[in-house]
N, C-alpha and C positions, 0 to 999 in steps of 0.2 A: 293556338299555335299553327303556323302555316303547314307544319309537317304532319299534323294529325288528320289523316284523310281516310276514306273508305278503304283505300288500297293498303295503307300501313296496318290498319286493323285486320283486314282480310288475310294479308300475307305474313303478319307477325314481324314486320320490320319497323325501324324507327323513322326512316326518311323515305318519301315517295319518289325515290330515284332508282331507276333500274338500268342495268347495263344491257345493251342490245345483245341477243344471243347469236353472235357471229359464227358461222360455220367454217368449214375448210381449215380448221386449225387456228383461226384468228382469236377465238376466245379460249383462254387457258385456265387451268385451276388457279394459277397465281393471280390472274386478272379477276376472276370470279371472287376469290377470297378477299382481295383488296376492297372490292365494292361491298360485299356482304359484311365483312368485319367492320366497315365504316358505318354500317347501319342501313345501307341500301340493299338491293337484291342483285347479286351477281348471277350470271347466266353462262351456260355452256351450249353452244350450237353443235348438236350431235348428229345432224342429218347424214353426214358422210361416214360416220363411224359404224363399225360392226357392233353387235351386242357385246362381244368380248371387249372391244375397245372402250365402249361406254362404261362397262364395269370397272375397267382399269382406271379410266379417267375419274370415276366417282370415288374410287379408293384414294386417289391423289387429292381430290377435293376435300374429303373428310379428314385428311391429314393436316389440312391448313385452315379449316374453318369448321365451327359447329353452329354457324348461323344458317338461316333459310337460304336456299338457292333454287335456281330454275334450270331445267334441262329442256331444250327445244328440239323438235323434230319437224319434218316436212310430211304432211299427210299425203301429198302427191309428190313423190320423189323420182318418178319416171313418167315422162310424157306418154299418153295413150297412143300417140302417133307412131311409137316404136313397135307396136304390135304389127307383125307381118310387114315390117318396113322393107322397102324395095332395095335389094343389093345394088341395082343399077343407079338408083338415086343417091345412095350412100357414096358410091365411087365417083359419081359426077360432082357432088359437093366437095369431096376430098380434093378433086382436081382443081376446083375453084380456089382452094387455099394453098395449092402446091407452090406457087411462086414465093410465098413467105418461107416455106420449108427449104426451097432451093437456095434462097438468099442466105439462110443460116447454115446451109450445108448438111441438113439432116433429112432422113427419109420420112415419108408419110407413115403414120402408124397403121398397123393392122387393127381393124375395128370389127366388133360384132354388135348388132342391134339387139341381141338377146341380153337384156339387162333387167334382172328381177328386182322388184321393190324390196327394201329392207324394213319398211315401216312397221309391219305387224310384229316382227321379231324384236325390233327396237322397243316397241311399246311393252312387250313382255318384260324387257329389262327395266324399263321405267317402273313397272309395278313391283319388281323385285327390289329396286333401290329405294323407292318411295321418297323422291325429293319433295320439298315443300310445294314446288310449282312445276307443272308440266305445261309448257307452252307449245304452240304449233302454228304453222303457216301453210298456205296453199290448200286450204280446205278445212273441213270439220271432221274429226274422227267419228266413228260409228257411235250410236247410242250406247252400245254395250261397253265400249272403251270409256266413254265419259261416265257411265254409271259405276264402273269398277273403280275409276279414279276417285269418285266421291266416297265410295265404300272404304277406300284406303286412306282417305284424308288428304289426298293430293289436290291442290287447287289447279283449275284448268284456265288457261288464257289463250284465246284465239286472236288472230290479226285480221283486221278489216281495212280495205282500201276505199270502200264506199259505204253509204248508209244501208243499202240492201244487204251487203255482207254482214254488217253489224247486226241487223235485224235477224238474219239467219243464225248467227252465233248466239244471240239472246234466246231465240226459240229453242236452240239446243241446250240451253241452260249452262253455258260456261260461266265461270266465276268472274272473269274480267275480259275486257276487249282492248286490244291495242289498236288505236286509231293511227294507221300508217299513212302519213302524208306523202305526197309524191316527191318531197324534198329529200327523203331518206336515201342513204346509200345502200348498195347491195341490191338484191333481187326485189322486184315489185311483186308482193305476194297475193295478187288478185286471184279469185277463184270462181266468181260467178260470171264475170264478163272478162274479155281479154284485157291484159294489162294496159294496152294503149287506149282503152276506153274507160279507164279507171284512174284518171289523173286528177284527183281532188287534192288541193293543198291542205296542209294540216289544220290551219286555223279555221277554215271553212268546215272541214270534216268534224272537228271537235264540236262546233256549234250545231251541226246537223244531228250528231249523235246525242248530244245533251237534250235536244228537243224531243227525240223519238225513242231513246233507249234508257232503260233504268239501270242496266248493268254498269258497274264502275268502269271508267275509261282511262286508259294509259296513252298519253300523247307521244308520238314518235315521228321524227322527220325534221331536220334542220335545227334541232335544239342542241346547243353546244356550250351554253353558259347559263349563269343565274338569271339573266334577263329573259332568256328563252323559257326557262322553267317558270318564272313568275308570270310570263304572258300566258303560257299554256294553262297553268293553274287558275289564273284569273278568268279565263274563258270557260272554265268548268271542268277541266281534266282533273282526275283524282290522283294522277301520278304522271311521271315522264319517263321516257326511255331514250337513252343516248347511245349511239353506236360509234360514229366516226371519232368523237372525242376520246373514247376509250380505246378505239383501234390505234390511235396515235401514241398511246403510252407504251413505256418500256415493258410492261407486263403482258402486252398482247402478243399473239403469235405472228403478226405481220412482219415482213422482212424489214431490215433497217432502211433499205431503199424506199420501201412503201411509206414508212413513217417520215422519212426525210422529205418525200414529195408532198405529203399531206401538209407540211409546214412551209411549202414553197408556193410561189406564184402559180405554178401549174394547177394547184388545187382549186383555183378560181373557175376553171373550165371543166365542168362535169357534163356528162351526156347520159342518156338512157339508150342502151343498145342490147340487142340479143346476140350480137356477133360472137361473143366470147364463150357463151355457155348454152345458147339455145333458148334461154328465157330472158326477158327484159330486166335489166338492172342498171342502177346508176353507178357510174365510175368516172374517173378522170379521163377525159377524151384522149384517145390514142390513135395511132395510124390505122389500126384495123377497124376500130369503131367508126372512124371517118371514111374509110374505104368501102365499108359494107353497109349500105343504107338499109332501113327497116324492111323495104320491099324484097330485098334479096333473101332467097330461101337458104336457111342453114339447117344443120342437123337438129333433131329434137333433143331436149334435155334428158339425160346428161351426156348423150353421145357427142354433142358439140364440144362439151368440156373435155372429153377424152381425146377428141381430135386435136385440140389446141394445147393440151397439157404439156406434151414434149416440146412444142414450139415456145411456150412460156419459159420452160426450164432452160432451153438453149439461148433464148433471148436474154434471160437474166445472166447467164454465164458469159455471154458475149457483149454485155453492156448495151444491148439494143432495147433500151427502155421504151421506145415508141411502139413496140409490139406487145407490151405487157399490160394486163388489166390491173389497175389499181382502184379498188372500190373506194368510194367516198360520197358522203352526202353533200348537199349544196352549200353548207355553211362551214367549211373547213377554215375559212378566213378568221373565224373566231377562236381557233385553237390556241391555247397558251401553255398547257401543262404536258409534261413528258412522263409524269409519274401518276398512276391511278389513285394512290392514296392522297396525294396532294390535290389532285383534281376533285376528289370527293370532298375534301375539307373546304376547298374554295367554293364549290357549288353550295354546300350546306351553309357556310358563313354568309356568302353574298346573297343567297336567296332569302335568308332570314332578315338581312338588312333591308331588302327591298319590300318584303311582305309583312314583317312584324312591326 
């Protein structure tokens, strides 16, 4: 049967279909449960959450599903460039974005470059919760963290944008590797080389990894329907991970406007930009991403996010959608379903028809 793979056996799920662990409130307990209860693996993107918020979210998750699920963190959640970051440079970059704030009639925010990492404390919470899967991006946790995860029976999943990153993850003995193609929406989670030097397409990446890596592979990037699943599995992937398709469903935490735009012609035009957060990510092209070329210096992550957060809120309130970042992968044109349960049923049925 097409759905019996190394990943389904490893993670204790029925179908090799994973929901992308979207952070910033996009993945919700309801979305996670819809996927896990249908036999896939639901995920919670928790990198922005405090340990207390993760515990509360987990309590809500356990109230709606008893199936395996994944919690995702960022190993590197604060750019190293923020150490001793120049106040003069911070103020200069703030002034570069001031015209947008003036247009919306709001003041520039007060910012501090002193942003501590939450990762270590978040990991302690993961150990207390013991989800079936602990996934991570932007690096590899310490040997001690990975060893403790194994002791607790938590499966570990890292993300690779290149073959070199996959080899590093395999050397660290993670349980599975997400092959993150450059078609994927959201942040580009490269960690060995800069993101702009790690633009491998998914189908090429799957084939590279299958030749050199023995660890099970999860394909992610540009997969939105059964044909994409069948293609990835045929190339050798052991599972697939979908992000934008689930982001567009009513169970996700995206705004109604975001979901509406994902089903519109605007979703045909995506770009990769660091202008909105300080790290490169794929989104629907907007005025700011068009105005701020890659060469333009912006604040390091997550300080750039904190700079533009009030701008995004004001733009949303005033209907200035051209200033708002709407994350999306390259294949939103294939979106059909507004309900996560119906999406899962369709993916399972149609993939079976194609592969069985």
